[in-house]
N, C-alpha and C positions, 0 to 999 in steps of 0.2 A: 504494500500500500504506500502511495506516495505521501511524503510528509509535508513537502513545500511545493507551492505553485510558483512559477516564474511568470505567469501570464502578465502581471503588471510591471515587469522590468522594462526599462528603456534599453534593451539589448536583443538584437535579432537572435544571437545564439541562445540566450536564455529562453527566449520565447519559442525558439524552435525545439529546444529540449523539453520545454512543457508539453509539446505535442508528441514527440517521439523519443523521449529520454529515459524510458524504462528499459530493463534488460531485454524484454521479449520483442518489443516493437520493431527494432532494426532487423531482427531475425525474421519476423512476419514479412516485412517489406522486402527483404532479400528473396525469401521463398516465393512470394507473389511474382517478383521480377524474374525468377528463374522458371516460372510457369505453373507452380502449384497454386491453383485457384479455388479448389474446394476445401470446405471446412475440415473434413475428415483427413484430408491429405496433409493440411497444415498441422492439424493436431498430431497425427501419427509422426510426421517427419521431425516436428520439435520436441515431442514428448511433453507437451504442455497441456494443462488440465483444460477440459472443454469450458468450464467457467471462466478462466482467465483468458483463454483465446477469445470467447464471446465478448468479454469486456474490452479487450485490446481492439478487436475489430470494430466494435461499436464506436469507440473513441476515434479511430482512423476514419471511419465513415463520416462522423460528426465533424471532423477537421478537414474533410474534403481531400483526405490523402489517398483514401480507398473508396471504390464504389462497389455497392452490392448489386448483382444483376441476377435476376430470376431465370433459371434455365429450365425448370420443371414445375408445373402447377400441381400435378398429382403424382407423387407427394410433393409439397412445396419444397424446392431446392434452389439454393443460391450459389453463385460462385463470386469471388472477390477479385476485382481487378484494380491496378493502380490507376489513379487520375493523373492529370498532367503534373499536379504537385507531387504525387507519389513517384512518378517517373523522373522527376527532377531530383528526387533523393538518391536515386540509384548511383550516379557518379560519386556522390559523397560516401555511400556505403562501399563502393569499390575502392575509393581512396583509403577509407579506414581499414579495409581488408588488406590492401597493400602494406599498410604500417603494420598490421598484425602478422603478415608473412615475414616483415623484416624483424620485428621485435617480440613477437609472442606466438610464432608457429609451433605446431607440434614437432616432436623430435624428428619425424621422418620427413618434414618439410611441409610446404604449403598444400592445403587440401584441394585447392582449386587453382588452375592456371588460367590466365587471361590471354586473349588474343584480340587483336583489333584489325578488321578487314582482312583476316587471314594470316596475319603475322603475330608472333608472340610479342607480348608487351608487359611492362611493369607500369600500372596506372600511376599518374602523378597529377597534382593540381598545377595548371599553367596559366599564365597571363592571357587574357582574352585578347589582347592587343598584339603582344610580340611572340607568344606561344612558349616563351621560357618558363621553366618550373618555378613556382613561388617557394619562398622560405622566409623565415623571420627576418633573416639578414638582408633580404632584397625588398621586403614589403614595408610600405609606408602607410600609416593610417592617419586620417584626419577626421574631425567632427562631420558628421552628416546632418542632413536637414531635420532628422528625427532625434538628434541628440538631445538629452535632458539628464540633469542629474537625478538619480533615483536608486531604487534597490539594485544592487549589482553594477552600478555605473558612477557612484558618487566620486571616487578617486580617479577613475579613468577619464571622466568628462573633465575633471579639473586639469589633469595632466595634459590632455589633449588640447584644452584651451591655452595652457601656458605655452606649449610648443607652437601653437599657431600664432600666438602673440610675440614668441621669441624663437623663430625657427632655427637660430644658431645654437640654441642650447645654453647660451651664456647666462650667468646670473648677474643681476643688476642690483 
């Protein structure tokens, strides 16, 4: 059971985690992306209780990350599919998997291998302009239009405001 809600944070990461930040949800999204669409298949693959899976799918449907599509009226049966928002999560999960392959893989190596348009690849997060991989060393952050001090951003907002007022980082 979740203890804290991040829904009121002025931080896109925190608000995203409010929607998908429990342990099961990324795995459910992964399985949907890999083609498991039926409730029983998801439950069997993940070994998750039916009640927990029901609750997670209900939250994903309410957040418009997953849609429920009826495929049989008698008996009533539904499949689950990723919406556009859900499909946009797939590259994020692939990047997290690549991190896990590097830092937390099982002893025998990565359980899945990736390829892109027929050639093997290691997923990376790249700049949308120049295509170069992003890292903390090459990334700059500035305040955006929704920046506001609040839970989870009190000190970050102040730090970014100081940097925007003094881009050289000199103390005065």
